[in-house]
Steps between C-alpha positions, in 0.01 A plus 500: 500500500398665826685803643643316801674249266642781285635683801669179625662448156627855480637474863680187412652656194602801701663275763683309223633820347605630841717186549660537149569874538629455852740238401626701215534809720714295742710350218589848342481709817223733374329699780229632250411148386482384859260796573293405203486138606373614840222681320392177332507339837267770631271457200473129597416564864253789465203295361535283809499783741197659344295179555466413130515126595274510810157367460 
């Protein structure tokens, strides 16, 4: 498996976990879970901003 494919898989998993954690944070009103979910979103976006997917 090449590195680009692995980064895409990890980014997709981070995005999925962001959605789950964000929904739970809203449901129970947890600010700390909300903040943690934003961190997962950041982990999803950073590889794209660093040019990992540009050729």
